Wavefront OBJ file of the C-alpha trace (Angstrom):
o trace
v 87.278 108.633 113.204
v 90.050 108.827 110.613
v 91.604 105.434 109.832
v 94.972 107.114 109.366
v 94.890 108.433 112.916
v 93.426 105.334 114.515
v 95.918 103.917 117.045
v 97.366 100.475 116.339
v 98.768 98.091 118.936
v 101.290 95.433 117.922
v 102.502 93.281 120.773
v 103.177 95.695 123.660
v 103.727 98.695 121.403
v 100.945 101.150 120.577
v 101.386 103.465 117.618
v 99.493 106.737 117.929
v 98.604 106.599 114.245
v 99.304 104.529 111.096
v 102.013 106.799 109.627
v 105.557 105.439 109.320
v 108.645 107.450 108.473
v 110.319 105.112 105.996
v 114.039 104.345 106.282
v 115.828 106.922 104.127
v 119.589 106.841 103.639
v 121.159 110.118 104.724
v 124.779 109.309 103.807
v 125.917 111.537 106.670
v 127.865 109.229 108.990
v 131.565 108.767 109.627
v 132.575 105.201 110.526
v 128.905 104.358 111.055
v 128.343 106.892 113.836
v 125.092 108.814 114.100
v 125.421 112.540 114.674
v 123.341 115.684 115.115
v 122.049 115.452 111.538
v 120.358 112.150 112.378
v 119.001 113.568 115.638
v 117.403 116.519 113.850
v 116.274 114.510 110.809
v 114.578 111.743 112.810
v 113.578 113.926 115.737
v 111.776 116.483 113.587
v 109.589 113.761 112.054
v 108.646 112.638 115.556
v 107.821 116.237 116.465
v 105.784 116.316 113.243
v 103.462 113.611 114.534
v 104.562 110.347 112.900
v 103.452 107.161 114.628
v 106.681 105.308 113.885
v 110.097 106.660 112.935
v 112.590 104.164 111.460
v 116.265 104.897 110.953
v 117.850 104.611 107.550
v 119.340 101.249 106.518
v 121.749 100.652 109.390
v 124.679 98.403 108.524
v 125.280 95.337 110.685
v 128.937 95.246 109.585
v 131.411 97.634 107.933
v 131.353 95.616 104.715
v 127.537 95.729 104.796
v 127.430 99.484 104.175
v 126.117 100.804 100.878
v 128.595 103.667 101.149
v 131.346 104.818 103.517
v 128.828 107.387 104.779
v 126.185 104.903 105.982
v 124.810 104.646 109.496
v 126.052 101.580 111.382
v 125.352 99.441 114.407
v 128.281 96.998 114.305
v 130.213 98.675 117.111
v 129.189 99.066 120.754
v 130.418 102.661 120.549
v 127.602 103.408 118.096
v 125.074 102.942 120.902
v 125.650 106.221 122.747
v 124.487 108.625 120.025
v 121.735 106.283 118.877
v 120.455 106.264 122.467
v 120.207 110.052 122.479
v 118.171 109.903 119.273
v 115.796 107.194 120.477
v 115.263 109.055 123.754
v 114.254 112.233 121.939
v 111.985 110.461 119.438
v 110.199 108.594 122.206
v 109.761 111.793 124.235
v 107.792 113.217 121.298
v 105.276 110.357 121.448
v 106.545 108.371 118.452
v 107.724 104.777 118.410
v 111.324 104.438 117.219
v 112.699 101.573 115.154
v 115.835 100.706 113.240
v 116.263 98.941 109.916
v 119.054 96.360 110.043
v 120.763 95.946 106.689
v 123.592 94.423 104.682
v 124.175 95.812 101.186
v 125.761 92.683 99.699
v 127.009 93.204 96.149
v 125.628 96.781 96.135
v 128.091 97.846 98.846
v 131.221 100.008 98.567
v 129.579 102.753 96.526
v 129.975 106.503 96.724
v 127.084 108.519 98.127
v 124.653 109.719 95.425
v 125.910 113.320 95.409
v 129.462 111.968 95.072
v 128.557 110.083 91.913
v 127.152 106.852 93.323
v 129.626 104.610 91.517
v 131.316 101.640 93.108
v 134.496 102.575 94.962
v 137.509 100.483 94.035
v 139.530 98.901 96.827
v 142.554 101.023 95.886
v 140.393 104.107 96.491
v 139.318 103.106 100.024
v 136.529 100.774 98.921
v 136.162 97.198 100.110
v 135.502 93.709 98.762
v 131.792 93.040 98.371
v 130.047 89.743 99.085
v 126.981 88.091 97.587
v 125.252 84.721 97.314
v 126.898 84.263 93.901
v 129.773 85.913 92.057
v 127.500 88.102 89.928
v 128.046 91.882 89.983
v 125.152 94.338 90.049
v 126.608 96.334 87.155
v 128.801 94.718 84.540
v 131.469 97.301 85.310
v 131.476 96.496 89.045
v 134.085 94.265 90.608
v 132.858 90.679 90.903
v 131.606 90.087 94.459
v 132.980 87.263 96.552
v 130.581 84.324 96.887
v 129.817 83.829 100.556
v 131.057 80.607 102.098
v 129.162 78.764 104.816
v 131.265 80.493 107.448
v 130.638 83.823 105.719
v 126.885 83.255 105.860
v 127.142 82.322 109.535
v 129.011 85.575 110.177
v 126.265 87.595 108.444
v 123.616 85.928 110.600
v 125.642 86.581 113.748
v 126.156 90.206 112.693
v 122.373 90.692 112.478
v 121.926 89.050 115.886
v 124.594 91.206 117.535
v 123.130 94.308 115.906
v 119.757 93.456 117.453
v 121.374 93.316 120.894
v 122.885 96.764 120.339
v 119.507 98.027 119.139
v 117.993 96.981 122.466
v 120.700 98.830 124.396
v 120.191 101.884 122.182
v 116.497 102.079 123.098
v 114.850 100.944 119.870
v 111.346 99.506 120.226
v 111.059 97.888 116.802
v 113.298 96.177 114.255
v 112.876 96.043 110.501
v 114.962 93.500 108.587
v 115.964 94.829 105.176
v 115.315 92.063 102.632
v 114.572 94.342 99.669
v 116.056 96.624 97.008
v 118.730 94.250 95.747
v 120.710 94.135 98.974
v 122.154 90.948 100.442
v 119.076 89.103 101.703
v 117.120 90.013 98.561
v 120.078 88.764 96.506
v 119.639 85.365 98.165
v 115.878 85.371 97.567
v 115.953 86.062 93.827
v 116.992 83.375 91.322
v 118.445 86.144 89.156
v 121.219 86.816 91.660
v 121.402 83.468 93.475
v 122.925 80.639 91.429
v 124.143 78.571 94.375
v 123.883 74.795 94.408
v 124.129 74.300 98.182
v 121.433 74.604 100.859
v 121.176 78.368 100.216
v 120.383 78.154 96.519
v 118.102 76.495 93.995
v 114.717 75.904 95.599
v 112.482 78.585 97.096
v 113.090 77.098 100.536
v 116.850 77.226 100.106
v 116.883 80.773 98.737
v 114.806 82.033 101.659
v 116.885 80.146 104.233
v 119.225 83.008 105.189
v 116.257 85.280 105.936
v 114.558 82.723 108.164
v 117.852 82.030 109.926
v 118.439 85.757 110.492
v 114.946 85.975 111.981
v 115.560 82.966 114.241
v 118.850 84.453 115.440
v 117.320 87.854 116.140
v 114.379 86.349 118.006
v 116.823 84.668 120.397
v 117.774 88.100 121.744
v 114.981 90.509 120.778
v 112.240 91.096 123.408
v 109.167 89.007 122.637
v 106.868 91.971 123.291
v 108.589 94.194 120.698
v 107.606 94.012 117.003
v 109.717 92.844 114.065
v 108.935 93.984 110.508
v 110.487 92.737 107.265
v 110.877 94.923 104.180
v 110.706 93.001 100.918
v 110.766 93.796 97.235
v 107.471 92.210 96.225
v 108.722 91.824 92.652
v 111.976 92.250 90.739
v 109.990 93.612 87.769
v 112.092 91.205 85.678
v 111.299 87.973 83.866
v 112.509 84.933 85.772
v 112.993 86.907 88.948
v 111.274 87.162 92.312
v 107.561 87.951 91.926
v 104.406 88.660 93.890
v 103.484 84.979 94.150
v 106.877 84.321 95.757
v 106.268 87.244 98.107
v 102.890 85.889 99.188
v 104.438 82.476 99.848
v 107.314 84.029 101.796
v 104.957 86.256 103.780
v 102.924 83.205 104.828
v 106.125 81.636 106.150
v 107.087 84.851 107.929
v 103.666 84.971 109.551
v 104.305 81.488 110.953
v 107.603 82.806 112.289
v 105.615 85.552 114.067
v 106.853 88.461 111.993
v 104.400 91.278 112.618
v 104.271 93.245 109.367
v 105.559 93.102 105.785
v 106.795 96.435 104.423
v 105.942 96.045 100.736
v 108.357 97.749 98.367
v 109.704 96.457 95.030
v 112.605 96.400 92.601
v 116.268 97.240 93.089
v 117.774 93.870 92.184
v 118.568 94.474 88.523
v 118.838 97.587 86.399
v 117.115 98.429 83.158
v 113.657 97.251 84.197
v 110.442 99.083 83.409
v 108.551 100.024 86.552
v 105.045 101.468 86.078
v 105.529 104.438 88.382
v 102.427 106.266 89.520
v 100.646 107.265 92.730
v 100.457 104.243 95.027
v 101.904 101.923 92.373
v 103.043 99.378 94.989
v 99.831 99.354 97.016
v 98.425 96.304 95.159
v 101.358 94.265 96.504
v 100.531 95.234 100.083
v 96.885 94.457 99.431
v 97.459 90.983 97.991
v 99.960 89.983 100.667
v 97.631 91.204 103.415
v 94.677 89.272 102.051
v 96.364 86.118 100.786
v 99.039 85.640 103.466
v 96.909 86.981 106.312
v 99.620 89.250 107.700
v 99.711 92.980 108.361
v 101.302 95.080 105.643
v 102.706 98.541 105.108
v 102.073 100.314 101.811
v 104.869 102.442 100.359
v 105.669 104.214 97.112
v 104.465 107.588 95.761
v 101.977 108.036 98.592
v 101.831 111.783 99.113
v 98.355 112.906 100.183
v 96.230 112.505 103.300
v 93.128 111.365 101.424
v 95.196 108.850 99.490
v 96.463 107.388 102.782
v 92.963 107.281 104.194
v 91.571 105.516 101.135
v 94.248 102.796 101.226
v 93.415 102.036 104.848
v 89.649 102.248 104.388
v 89.818 99.742 101.525
v 91.779 97.321 103.699
v 94.749 97.383 101.326
v 97.276 97.901 104.129
v 97.505 98.433 107.881
v 100.105 101.203 107.909
v 101.334 103.847 105.479
v 105.084 104.069 104.906
v 106.238 107.438 103.571
v 109.652 108.647 102.449
v 110.042 111.575 100.055
v 106.892 113.316 101.263
v 108.489 113.439 104.711
v 111.556 115.055 103.184
v 109.306 117.736 101.735
v 107.167 118.071 104.839
v 108.449 116.821 108.226
v 105.080 117.787 109.701
v 102.932 115.850 107.249
v 100.921 114.106 110.013
v 99.947 117.427 111.641
v 98.802 118.813 108.293
v 97.051 115.568 107.297
v 95.141 115.481 110.588
v 93.722 118.929 109.939
v 92.739 117.960 106.378
v 90.979 114.817 107.609
v 89.238 116.634 110.451
v 91.149 114.891 113.231
v 92.078 116.960 116.273
v 95.657 115.756 116.733
v 97.666 116.895 119.728
v 100.479 119.250 118.741
v 103.734 119.602 120.698
v 103.208 122.039 123.542
v 105.909 124.281 122.103
v 103.923 124.600 118.835
v 100.394 124.623 120.227
v 99.933 128.368 119.810
v 100.282 127.950 116.012
v 97.767 125.099 115.715
v 94.925 125.903 113.282
v 91.390 125.247 114.372
v 89.582 122.232 112.905
v 86.617 123.409 110.865
l 1 2 3 4 5 6 7 8 9 10 11 12 13 14 15 16 17 18 19 20 21 22 23 24 25 26 27 28 29 30 31 32 33 34 35 36 37 38 39 40 41 42 43 44 45 46 47 48 49 50 51 52 53 54 55 56 57 58 59 60 61 62 63 64 65 66 67 68 69 70 71 72 73 74 75 76 77 78 79 80 81 82 83 84 85 86 87 88 89 90 91 92 93 94 95 96 97 98 99 100 101 102 103 104 105 106 107 108 109 110 111 112 113 114 115 116 117 118 119 120 121 122 123 124 125 126 127 128 129 130 131 132 133 134 135 136 137 138 139 140 141 142 143 144 145 146 147 148 149 150 151 152 153 154 155 156 157 158 159 160 161 162 163 164 165 166 167 168 169 170 171 172 173 174 175 176 177 178 179 180 181 182 183 184 185 186 187 188 189 190 191 192 193 194 195 196 197 198 199 200 201 202 203 204 205 206 207 208 209 210 211 212 213 214 215 216 217 218 219 220 221 222 223 224 225 226 227 228 229 230 231 232 233 234 235 236 237 238 239 240 241 242 243 244 245 246 247 248 249 250 251 252 253 254 255 256 257 258 259 260 261 262 263 264 265 266 267 268 269 270 271 272 273 274 275 276 277 278 279 280 281 282 283 284 285 286 287 288 289 290 291 292 293 294 295 296 297 298 299 300 301 302 303 304 305 306 307 308 309 310 311 312 313 314 315 316 317 318 319 320 321 322 323 324 325 326 327 328 329 330 331 332 333 334 335 336 337 338 339 340 341 342 343 344 345 346 347 348 349 350 351 352 353 354 355 356 357
């Protein structure tokens, strides 16, 4: 039996295999609304056999968007189209989740193919917020340091977004605490210079994440999973590192988080990242073993045998894939054939299914 295609049950949810479609920003929304692009993009990966399909980073507030083109879940009117998407994904046999996010100081930027630079307020941008008044780029406008009431609003925004996610038919939440966005900005001492209860010590810097989790768990069904995506290291001296991530993951396990999605970087520019196949897998492996919590491995994972090896070695519990799914929406169907697993194809495609040798 292939490990990659071994079902996995977390709480009441059973994944048909260990393959996750990673959140990937599509920059294709207007005012946060999903549309037919999102239906086809996410739906085709479900048709392609993924076990779990997660939406792109979905903003919990307008000011939490990376760009004006981001998907959102801050408005009850967003629910209708999201519901159509979740219905279709679930009908294809995949589990559907959403990644709740706030971009913090990295908000108000143009989409990548529009240049990616920060949009000034005079040009329809908006004021960004952060734990401290430190911009991401020196040329960016200085973000506004969040007050206590501002932090409370962020926490409430995540909670309200979780309620909308339930109504929209999502079966899983992932909290985005990585890639230099707001929660990660609180975690790292490089971006958090506060002197109140949200800054200084490890406990204080991780407080907003634990409070977001507590708020979400007040409304999220107890039998549905919650994942957290972290940047396991900032790849920068004096920043967040793997030891911090192991410590945080142990705390998140106590808070009954189900899985840590182990990415890295994104907090500061100009760092040297040793890119290579599976370069972040060691983070997933250490966190899994030392914190005793399930992990997802992500980052330049592109081949079926590579996925299988990661799982066989016990380095992770699930495989999180992004760019390979952009190249091949049907990666799971092709991987199953390569690994000798007789995976069920959609009835509409069955006549094209190759025989397993």
